[in-house]
VOBA-1610 file (N, C-alpha, C; in pm, whole numbers, padded with zeros to 5 digits, always signed):
BEGIN
Met-00053+00867-04022Met-00023+00724-04021Met+00008+00680-03879Ser-00053+00570-03833Ser-00031+00522-03698Ser+00101+00449-03687Thr+00157+00452-03566Thr+00283+00384-03540Thr+00258+00267-03447Val+00309+00148-03482Val+00292+00029-03402Val+00422-00004-03332Ile+00417-00020-03202Ile+00537-00055-03126Ile+00554-00206-03129Ser+00668-00254-03176Ser+00693-00397-03185Ser+00720-00454-03047Thr+00706-00586-03039Thr+00736-00655-02913Thr+00881-00631-02872Glu+00971-00627-02970Glu+01114-00604-02942Glu+01134-00465-02883Ser+01065-00365-02941Ser+01078-00229-02891Ser+01025-00217-02749Phe+00913-00284-02723Phe+00855-00278-02589Phe+00949-00343-02489Ser+01010-00455-02527Ser+01106-00521-02438Ser+01224-00430-02409Ser+01269-00358-02510Ser+01381-00266-02491Ser+01345-00156-02391Ile+01220-00109-02397Ile+01176-00006-02302Ile+01177-00061-02160Val+01127-00184-02142Val+01127-00247-02010Val+01271-00264-01961His+01362-00306-02051His+01502-00323-02014His+01562-00189-01973Phe+01531-00084-02048Phe+01584+00048-02018Phe+01535+00098-01881Val+01406+00087-01855Val+01350+00135-01729Val+01409+00058-01611Thr+01422-00073-01625Thr+01477-00155-01517Thr+01622-00119-01490Ala+01701-00098-01596Ala+01841-00061-01580Ala+01854+00078-01518Ala+01768+00170-01561Ala+01773+00307-01507Ala+01739+00309-01359Asn+01640+00232-01319Asn+01598+00231-01179Asn+01697+00157-01090Ser+01763+00056-01143Ser+01858-00020-01062Ser+01998+00040-01067Gly+02026+00121-01172Gly+02158+00182-01185Gly+02267+00084-01225Ser+02226-00032-01279Ser+02325-00134-01313Ser+02266-00229-01416Phe+02340-00254-01524Phe+02297-00355-01621Phe+02295-00494-01557Thr+02393-00520-01471Thr+02401-00652-01407Thr+02280-00676-01318Glu+02246-00577-01236Glu+02132-00593-01146Glu+02001-00600-01224Ala+01991-00523-01332Ala+01871-00526-01416Ala+01854-00664-01478Ala+01966-00722-01524Ala+01960-00856-01583Ala+01914-00959-01482Glu+01962-00947-01357Glu+01921-01041-01252Glu+01772-01026-01222Gln+01723-00903-01218Gln+01581-00880-01189Gln+01492-00937-01299Leu+01538-00927-01424Leu+01456-00972-01538Leu+01482-01117-01576Gly+01585-01178-01518Gly+01615-01317-01547Gly+01675-01339-01685Ile+01751-01242-01732Ile+01818-01253-01862Ile+01965-01217-01842Ser+02044-01231-01951Ser+02188-01205-01938Ser+02217-01056-01948Lys+02331-01018-01893Lys+02375-00878-01898Lys+02396-00833-02042Ser+02449-00922-02126Ser+02473-00885-02266Ser+02342-00860-02340Thr+02238-00936-02303Thr+02107-00914-02366Thr+02054-00775-02332Ile+02070-00737-02203Ile+02028-00602-02161Ile+02105-00497-02240Gly+02239-00512-02246Gly+02322-00413-02314Gly+02287-00397-02460Lys+02269-00510-02531Lys+02237-00504-02674Lys+02098-00445-02697Ser+02005-00479-02608Ser+01868-00428-02621Ser+01866-00276-02608Ile+01940-00222-02511Ile+01943-00077-02491Ile+02019-00008-02602Gln+02122-00073-02655Gln+02194-00016-02770Gln+02101-00003-02890Arg+02017-00104-02914Arg+01921-00096-03024Arg+01822+00019-03002Leu+01779+00033-02875Leu+01686+00140-02842Leu+01749+00276-02868Glu+01875+00293-02826Glu+01946+00419-02848Glu+01962+00446-02998His+01991+00342-03072His+02007+00357-03219His+01876+00402-03283Asn+01767+00339-03242Asn+01636+00374-03299Asn+01594+00515-03261Leu+01629+00557-03139Leu+01592+00692-03094Leu+01688+00798-03143Gly+01808+00758-03175Gly+01909+00853-03220Gly+01969+00935-03109Val+01965+00882-02986Val+02023+00953-02871Val+02095+00853-02782Thr+02183+00905-02697Thr+02249+00822-02596Thr+02171+00835-02466Leu+02128+00723-02410Leu+02045+00724-02289Leu+02127+00713-02162Phe+02246+00648-02171Phe+02328+00627-02052Phe+02470+00676-02074His+02528+00735-01969His+02673+00750-01961His+02726+00618-01907Arg+02823+00560-01972Arg+02875+00429-01932Arg+03022+00441-01894Thr+03057+00382-01780Thr+03197+00363-01743Thr+03213+00216-01707Thr+03335+00177-01678Thr+03357+00036-01641Thr+03296+00003-01506Arg+03263+00108-01425Arg+03215+00083-01289Arg+03066+00109-01272Lys+03011+00200-01353Lys+02870+00233-01330Lys+02807+00293-01455Ile+02675+00305-01451Ile+02601+00373-01556Ile+02521+00486-01493Ser+02496+00590-01569Ser+02411+00700-01522Ser+02336+00757-01642Leu+02219+00810-01616Leu+02135+00862-01723Leu+02189+00992-01780Thr+02180+01007-01911Thr+02205+01135-01975Thr+02081+01223-01955Thr+02089+01348-01994Thr+01973+01436-01985Thr+01858+01381-02068Glu+01890+01332-02189Glu+01786+01271-02274Glu+01731+01144-02209Gly+01820+01070-02143Gly+01776+00948-02075Gly+01680+00976-01962Glu+01706+01082-01885Glu+01617+01118-01774Glu+01478+01156-01825Ala+01474+01233-01935Ala+01344+01273-01992Ala+01270+01152-02047Tyr+01343+01063-02113Tyr+01280+00944-02170Tyr+01231+00850-02060Leu+01306+00840-01950Leu+01264+00755-01838Leu+01131+00802-01782Ala+01114+00932-01764Ala+00989+00985-01710Ala+00872+00949-01800Ser+00892+00960-01932Ser+00785+00927-02025Ser+00754+00777-02023Cys+00859+00696-02017Cys+00839+00550-02016Cys+00768+00505-01889Gln+00807+00560-01775Gln+00744+00522-01649Gln+00597+00559-01648Ser+00564+00675-01703Ser+00424+00717-01711Ser+00345+00622-01799Ala+00404+00583-01914Ala+00335+00492-02006Ala+00316+00354-01944Leu+00419+00304-01876Leu+00408+00172-01814Leu+00308+00173-01699Gln+00302+00285-01626Gln+00204+00295-01518Gln+00062+00294-01574Thr+00042+00361-01687Thr-00090+00360-01751Thr-00129+00219-01793Leu-00035+00145-01848Leu-00062+00007-01887Leu-00094-00079-01765Gln-00019-00058-01656Gln-00044-00134-01533Gln-00182-00104-01478Met-00220+00022-01481Met-00353+00061-01434Met-00462-00007-01515Ala-00445-00007-01649Ala-00543-00071-01736Ala-00553-00220-01709Glu-00437-00284-01689Glu-00435-00428-01662Glu-00504-00460-01530Met-00474-00381-01427Met-00535-00405-01297Met-00686-00383-01301Ala-00729-00282-01378Ala-00872-00255-01388Ala-00944-00370-01455Leu-00882-00427-01559Leu-00943-00540-01628Leu-00946-00664-01539Arg-00837-00688-01467Arg-00833-00806-01382Arg-00932-00799-01268Ser-00946-00682-01211Ser-01036-00668-01097Ser-01181-00658-01140Lys-01202-00623-01270Lys-01337-00602-01323Lys-01414-00501-01239Leu-01337-00411-01178Leu-01394-00303-01098Leu-01482-00353-00985Thr-01454-00473-00934Thr-01537-00529-00828Thr-01468-00524-00692Glu-01343-00565-00686Glu-01275-00568-00556Glu-01154-00477-00557Pro-01146-00384-00462Pro-01031-00293-00456Pro-00900-00371-00440Ser-00800-00333-00516Ser-00670-00401-00508Ser-00562-00305-00555Gly-00437-00351-00545Gly-00325-00269-00587Gly-00279-00175-00477Thr-00176-00098-00508Thr-00117-00006-00412Thr-00171+00135-00435Val-00218+00197-00327Val-00268+00334-00332Val-00180+00421-00243Arg-00126+00529-00297Arg-00038+00619-00223Arg-00124+00732-00164Ile-00121+00743-00032Ile-00206+00840+00037Ile-00120+00931+00123Asp-00143+01061+00112Asp-00070+01159+00192Asp-00167+01222+00292Leu-00132+01217+00422Leu-00223+01259+00529Leu-00161+01369+00615Pro-00245+01459+00670Pro-00194+01550+00772Pro-00143+01467+00890Ala-00032+01508+00948Ala+00039+01422+01043Ala-00049+01375+01159Ala-00089+01465+01246Ala-00161+01424+01366Ala-00300+01372+01334Phe-00375+01444+01253Phe-00510+01402+01216Phe-00506+01269+01141Gly-00408+01254+01055Gly-00396+01131+00978Gly-00372+01010+01066Arg-00280+01024+01161Arg-00248+00911+01248Arg-00365+00875+01339Ser-00429+00975+01398Ser-00530+00949+01500Ser-00668+00919+01443Val-00707+00990+01337Val-00844+00980+01286Val-00852+00895+01159Met-00762+00920+01063Met-00773+00854+00933Met-00716+00713+00931Met-00607+00689+01004Met-00543+00557+00998Met-00636+00442+01039Pro-00713+00454+01148Pro-00804+00344+01181Pro-00904+00315+01070Val-00951+00420+01003Val-01046+00402+00893Val-00981+00330+00777Leu-00860+00370+00741Leu-00790+00308+00629Leu-00751+00164+00659Met-00708+00138+00782Met-00673+00000+00819Met-00794-00092+00816Asp-00911-00038+00849Asp-01034-00118+00839Asp-01061-00156+00694Met-01034-00066+00602Met-01052-00097+00460Met-00962-00211+00416Thr-00837-00209+00461Thr-00743-00314+00419Thr-00778-00449+00482Lys-00844-00449+00597Lys-00889-00574+00656Lys-01000-00637+00572Arg-01087-00551+00519Arg-01199-00601+00439Arg-01155-00642+00299Tyr-01048-00577+00250Tyr-01001-00606+00114Tyr-00851-00634+00119Pro-00814-00760+00137Pro-00673-00797+00162Pro-00578-00767+00047Tyr-00628-00743-00073Tyr-00540-00712-00185Tyr-00522-00562-00205Leu-00580-00484-00115Leu-00563-00339-00118Leu-00441-00303-00033Lys-00341-00244-00095Lys-00217-00209-00026Lys-00201-00057-00023Leu-00149-00006+00087Leu-00137+00139+00105Leu+00008+00181+00124Thr+00046+00288+00060Thr+00171+00358+00088Thr+00132+00493+00146Ile+00159+00514+00275Ile+00107+00630+00346Ile+00222+00721+00390Thr+00208+00849+00361Thr+00304+00948+00409Thr+00228+01051+00493Phe+00301+01116+00583Phe+00241+01215+00673Phe+00314+01348+00659Asn+00242+01451+00627Asn+00297+01586+00633Asn+00183+01685+00621Asp+00210+01809+00655Asp+00108+01914+00656Asp+00135+02022+00553Arg+00217+01990+00454Arg+00251+02092+00355Arg+00132+02122+00264Ile+00137+02238+00203Ile+00037+02273+00103Ile+00062+02191-00023Ile-00046+02142-00084Ile-00032+02058-00202Ile+00022+02138-00320Asp+00127+02086-00383Asp+00183+02146-00503Asp+00140+02062-00623Pro+00051+02113-00710Pro+00003+02033-00823Pro+00113+01987-00916Leu+00226+02058-00918Leu+00335+02020-01007Leu+00425+01913-00948Asp+00406+01882-00821Asp+00489+01781-00755Asp+00398+01696-00666Val+00309+01621-00731Val+00202+01555-00659Val+00255+01436-00579Gly+00295+01329-00645Gly+00355+01216-00577Gly+00261+01134-00491Phe+00130+01141-00515Phe+00035+01060-00438Phe-00087+01031-00525Asp-00164+00931-00485Asp-00292+00902-00551Asp-00405+00977-00484Leu-00396+00991-00352Leu-00496+01064-00274Leu-00426+01144-00166Ala-00489+01254-00124Ala-00438+01330-00011Ala-00557+01385+00067Ile-00538+01401+00197Ile-00639+01464+00284Ile-00582+01597+00330Arg-00660+01704+00316Arg-00612+01835+00356Arg-00725+01918+00417Phe-00688+02007+00510Phe-00781+02101+00570Phe-00788+02228+00486Gly-00903+02293+00491Gly-00920+02420+00422Gly-00979+02400+00283Pro-01042+02505+00229Pro-01104+02494+00096Pro-01000+02471-00011Val-01030+02381-00104Val-00942+02351-00216Val-01026+02352-00343Lys-00988+02430-00441Lys-01062+02437-00566Lys-01004+02337-00666Asp-01094+02283-00750Asp-01047+02200-00860Asp-00956+02283-00950Thr-00850+02219-01000Thr-00760+02284-01094Thr-00742+02192-01214Thr-00657+02234-01306Thr-00628+02147-01420Thr-00551+02025-01378Asp-00490+02030-01257Asp-00407+01919-01211Asp-00468+01839-01097Leu-00560+01900-01021Leu-00614+01835-00902Leu-00766+01839-00900Ile-00824+01736-00839Ile-00967+01732-00811Ile-00983+01724-00660Ala-01078+01800-00604Ala-01102+01801-00460Ala-01250+01774-00433Arg-01276+01695-00329Arg-01411+01671-00284Arg-01418+01692-00134Lys-01513+01773-00092Lys-01529+01801+00050Lys-01584+01679+00122Leu-01520+01644+00234Leu-01569+01535+00318Leu-01665+01588+00425Asn-01619+01686+00501Asn-01705+01746+00603Asn-01643+01876+00653Asn-01705+01933+00755Asn-01650+02052+00821Asn-01584+02012+00952Gln-01471+02071+00981Gln-01399+02045+01104Gln-01401+02170+01192His-01427+02151+01321His-01435+02262+01415His-01301+02282+01486Leu-01241+02398+01470Leu-01114+02430+01534Leu-01139+02482+01675Ile-01065+02428+01772Ile-01079+02472+01911Ile-00942+02495+01972Ile-00939+02576+02077Ile-00817+02603+02152Ile-00822+02523+02282Cys-00711+02458+02315Cys-00706+02376+02437Cys-00577+02401+02514Ala-00585+02368+02643Ala-00467+02364+02729Ala-00487+02250+02827Ser-00384+02212+02896Ser-00394+02104+02994Ser-00432+02161+03131Pro-00488+02078+03219Pro-00516+02124+03355Pro-00391+02176+03425Ala-00277+02113+03398Ala-00152+02157+03461Ala-00116+02298+03416Tyr-00134+02326+03287Tyr-00104+02461+03237Tyr-00196+02563+03303Ile-00326+02531+03306Ile-00423+02624+03366Ile-00390+02650+03513Ser-00347+02545+03583Ser-00311+02561+03723Ser-00192+02654+03741Asn-00097+02647+03647Asn+00026+02728+03658Asn+00011+02869+03603Phe-00068+02885+03495Phe-00070+03013+03425Phe-00208+03077+03416Gly-00311+03009+03464Gly-00444+03066+03459Gly-00514+03040+03327Thr-00639+03089+03316Thr-00722+03068+03198Thr-00743+03200+03124Pro-00704+03207+02997Pro-00732+03329+02921Pro-00882+03344+02897Glu-00933+03463+02921Glu-01076+03487+02905Glu-01109+03562+02777Thr-01012+03633+02720Thr-01035+03710+02599Thr-00918+03689+02503Leu-00941+03729+02378Leu-00837+03718+02277Leu-00715+03801+02315Ala-00738+03916+02374Ala-00626+04003+02412Ala-00538+03938+02517Glu-00598+03856+02603Glu-00521+03792+02709Glu-00427+03684+02659Leu-00444+03641+02534Leu-00351+03541+02480Leu-00208+03594+02476Ala-00195+03726+02472Ala-00060+03785+02469Ala+00018+03752+02595Asn-00053+03717+02702Asn+00013+03685+02828Asn+00027+03534+02851His-00001+03457+02746His+00004+03311+02761His+00103+03248+02663Arg+00139+03125+02695Arg+00233+03051+02613Arg+00157+02974+02505Cys+00178+03012+02381Cys+00108+02948+02269Cys+00205+02861+02190Ile+00157+02743+02153Ile+00236+02649+02074Ile+00187+02658+01930Leu+00272+02702+01839Leu+00234+02720+01699Leu+00305+02618+01610Ala+00236+02582+01503Ala+00294+02491+01403Ala+00403+02566+01325Trp+00512+02498+01301Trp+00624+02555+01227Trp+00627+02495+01087Arg+00603+02576+00984Arg+00598+02529+00846Arg+00675+02625+00757Gly+00759+02573+00674Gly+00829+02655+00575Gly+00911+02767+00634Gly+00968+02743+00751Gly+01055+02844+00812Gly+00983+02953+00887Ala+00853+02934+00915Ala+00778+03037+00988Ala+00663+02972+01064Pro+00617+03034+01174Pro+00503+02979+01247Pro+00373+03007+01172Leu+00278+02913+01183Leu+00148+02931+01119Leu+00053+03005+01213Ser-00031+03086+01154Ser-00130+03161+01232Ser-00248+03073+01269Trp-00329+03120+01364Trp-00454+03055+01400Trp-00569+03124+01327Leu-00678+03051+01310Leu-00801+03111+01257Leu-00892+03138+01377Ile-00924+03265+01399Ile-00991+03308+01522Ile-01114+03394+01488Arg-01219+03381+01566Arg-01333+03473+01556Arg-01310+03590+01651Asp-01304+03711+01596Asp-01272+03827+01679Asp-01396+03881+01752Glu-01378+03993+01822Glu-01486+04050+01903Glu-01605+04094+01819Asn-01582+04116+01689Asn-01689+04159+01599Asn-01757+04041+01528Gly-01719+03920+01567Gly-01779+03802+01505Gly-01723+03769+01368Lys-01606+03824+01336Lys-01545+03800+01206Lys-01426+03705+01221Asp-01416+03609+01131Asp-01304+03516+01134Asp-01181+03583+01074Ile-01073+03582+01151Ile-00949+03647+01107Ile-00831+03555+01129Arg-00724+03583+01058Arg-00597+03515+01083Arg-00529+03585+01199Phe-00495+03508+01301Phe-00437+03565+01422Phe-00310+03489+01456Lys-00201+03560+01471Lys-00074+03494+01501Lys-00028+03538+01640Pro-00060+03459+01744Pro-00011+03493+01877Pro+00141+03480+01882Ala+00201+03549+01974Ala+00346+03537+01990Ala+00379+03392+02025Pro+00455+03323+01941Pro+00481+03181+01968Pro+00581+03162+02082Phe+00541+03082+02179Phe+00635+03046+02286Phe+00715+02923+02243His+00642+02825+02184His+00706+02708+02124His+00661+02699+01978Gln+00751+02654+01892Gln+00720+02632+01750Gln+00763+02490+01716Ile+00667+02409+01673Ile+00691+02266+01653Ile+00637+02225+01516Ser+00713+02145+01444Ser+00676+02110+01306Ser+00588+01986+01296Asp+00566+01915+01405Asp+00488+01791+01401Asp+00364+01803+01488Gly+00248+01770+01432Gly+00122+01785+01504Gly+00112+01698+01628Asp+00157+01575+01619Asp+00153+01486+01736Asp+00237+01541+01850Ala+00354+01594+01814Ala+00443+01651+01916Ala+00380+01776+01979Met+00307+01853+01900Met+00239+01970+01954Met+00135+01929+02058Ile+00059+01825+02027Ile-00043+01778+02121Ile+00022+01724+02248Asp+00129+01647+02229Asp+00200+01594+02346Asp+00251+01706+02435Ala+00304+01811+02373Ala+00356+01924+02449Ala+00243+01995+02525Cys+00129+02007+02460Cys+00015+02071+02525Cys-00032+01989+02645Ile-00043+01858+02628Ile-00084+01770+02738Ile+00015+01779+02853Ala+00143+01798+02820Ala+00247+01809+02924Ala+00246+01945+02994Gly+00160+02036+02950Gly+00149+02166+03017Gly+00235+02275+02959Ala+00284+02255+02835Ala+00378+02351+02777Ala+00310+02475+02719Gly+00179+02467+02690Gly+00114+02583+02631Gly-00020+02549+02569Leu-00076+02647+02495Leu-00206+02634+02429Leu-00186+02594+02283Ile-00281+02517+02230Ile-00278+02479+02088Ile-00416+02501+02029Gln-00420+02513+01897Gln-00548+02513+01823Gln-00545+02399+01723Phe-00643+02308+01735Phe-00650+02190+01650Phe-00796+02158+01621Pro-00823+02071+01522Pro-00960+02024+01500Pro-01011+01949+01624Glu-01135+01973+01658Glu-01194+01911+01776Glu-01193+01758+01766Ala-01213+01705+01646Ala-01216+01560+01628Ala-01085+01496+01673Leu-00977+01569+01658Leu-00846+01518+01697Leu-00821+01528+01846Leu-00875+01632+01908Leu-00850+01655+02050Leu-00955+01593+02141Arg-01070+01554+02086Arg-01181+01505+02169Arg-01142+01390+02263Pro-01065+01289+02216Pro-01027+01181+02310Pro-00952+01232+02432His-00867+01333+02414His-00790+01389+02526His-00879+01476+02616Ile-00980+01538+02556Ile-01075+01617+02636Ile-01160+01523+02722Gln-01202+01412+02662Gln-01288+01317+02734Gln-01216+01252+02851Thr-01084+01235+02839Thr-01007+01176+02949Thr-00957+01280+03048Gly-00987+01408+03024Gly-00946+01514+03115Gly-00805+01563+03097Lys-00736+01517+02991Lys-00599+01562+02969Lys-00593+01702+02911Leu-00701+01741+02841Leu-00707+01875+02782Leu-00839+01941+02816Val-00836+02074+02820Val-00956+02153+02852Val-00977+02257+02742Pro-01096+02261+02679Pro-01123+02365+02578Pro-01129+02504+02641Leu-01077+02603+02568Leu-01073+02740+02615Leu-01127+02836+02508Leu-01165+02954+02551Leu-01202+03062+02460Leu-01301+03018+02353Ala-01411+02958+02394Ala-01510+02907+02299Ala-01565+03016+02209Thr-01574+03140+02259Thr-01627+03249+02178Thr-01532+03287+02064Cys-01407+03240+02071Cys-01310+03269+01966Cys-01303+03160+01859Asn-01382+03052+01878Asn-01378+02944+01779Asn-01435+02994+01646Pro-01364+02972+01536Pro-01410+03023+01406Pro-01517+02933+01344Ala-01568+02977+01231Ala-01658+02892+01154Ala-01583+02766+01113Pro-01653+02654+01096Pro-01586+02529+01061Pro-01502+02542+00934Thr-01394+02466+00929Thr-01309+02463+00811Thr-01328+02330+00738Glu-01311+02331+00609Glu-01337+02211+00528Glu-01228+02105+00546Leu-01270+01980+00537Leu-01178+01867+00523Leu-01202+01809+00385Asn-01097+01804+00304Asn-01111+01761+00165Asn-01025+01639+00134Val-01074+01557+00042Val-00992+01453-00020Val-00955+01503-00158Ile-00827+01491-00193Ile-00773+01549-00315Ile-00702+01439-00393Trp-00714+01443-00525Trp-00639+01348-00606Trp-00601+01411-00740Pro-00493+01364-00802Pro-00450+01420-00931Pro-00554+01391-01038Arg-00576+01489-01123Arg-00671+01470-01232Arg-00611+01373-01334Ala-00683+01267-01364Ala-00635+01167-01460Ala-00755+01111-01535Arg-00728+01052-01649Arg-00837+00998-01729Arg-00900+00878-01661His-00818+00795-01600His-00868+00673-01535His-00819+00668-01391Leu-00901+00618-01302Leu-00861+00595-01164Leu-00856+00446-01138Leu-00752+00402-01069Leu-00744+00262-01029Leu-00864+00227-00942Pro-00911+00103-00948Pro-01025+00064-00863Pro-01001+00091-00715Gly-00878+00069-00669Gly-00849+00094-00527Gly-00863+00240-00491Val-00818+00330-00580Val-00829+00473-00556Val-00975+00515-00555Arg-01050+00472-00655Arg-01191+00506-00662Arg-01266+00454-00541Phe-01234+00332-00497Phe-01302+00274-00380Phe-01278+00359-00256Ile-01152+00398-00232Ile-01121+00475-00110Ile-01190+00611-00114Ile-01191+00677-00230Ile-01261+00805-00241Ile-01408+00788-00204Asp-01474+00690-00266Asp-01616+00668-00240Asp-01641+00631-00094Glu-01552+00550-00038Glu-01569+00507+00100Glu-01553+00625+00197Leu-01456+00711+00171Leu-01436+00827+00258Leu-01555+00922+00252Ile-01609+00942+00133Ile-01726+01029+00119Ile-01846+00970+00191Thr-01863+00837+00181Thr-01974+00770+00249Thr-01959+00780+00401Leu-01837+00756+00450Leu-01813+00763+00595Leu-01829+00905+00647Ala-01788+01003+00567Ala-01804+01142+00610Ala-01951+01179+00624Ala-02035+01124+00535Ala-02179+01149+00545Ala-02238+01090+00673Lys-02168+00991+00730Lys-02212+00929+00855Lys-02141+00991+00976Asn-02075+01105+00954Asn-02006+01177+01061Asn-01891+01098+01122Ala-01824+01017+01040Ala-01717+00932+01093Ala-01593+01012+01133Phe-01577+01134+01080Phe-01455+01210+01106Phe-01481+01332+01194Glu-01595+01336+01259Glu-01627+01452+01343Glu-01604+01420+01490
//
């Protein structure tokens, strides 16, 4: 037998979610344009119908019970699904709109991806972006984004879908000032005598991907002289003469063209690594999300990110 949610029940869910997010019946009432007593009675009816207590109440504040926290997550997911359906119908899948949450690698995202994304928002003024920058490995259980850009091969899972955009070439660079002070490494073994700047992630430095003397790509971790958690800061440090870095060529090319950086050890450059766009597996994609995915794939085919 099917269950029909009444208008009153749906209103109670909206009241509950608003109160939970604001942490106050008074503030929730102001946001919804109704009285505080209406909010309180509505949530009491909801608790009665569910047979659980959703809030701990004191004279000064409210807080969610364990059951309330679980119910809030379910309600927010359901309301988001309804919002997605409404936006899809309104847009008729013609013009990208709504807010799209995008997670980008820090340095590559700022320098290479941001201009591309900002161009999209200029063409489609109702497309809004929430952008975060980090280089962490994607955790399917803690997604928190609509799209993400990541380096390296990514397989489809039950939680994530990945599409390859292109191949990125990793190169090693140093500044002219560094070379003047410390010389130019000619072989992989000579890196032991040089100052290397490594990315710091999860409490440890990240290794480089290097082609060894036998032509095999290996993980190589030079002794880190500096360890920095931000890609932009690593590049700045390299330009300032602090040491050698390994980054995608697309990111370093502007600095190479201006003479701020010099490529080194070309024979150690590994095979290209993948650049992927990743998104959570869902039954429906918002028009804005689908548009950005398609646009990135189209631009990658035109070598826009190389």
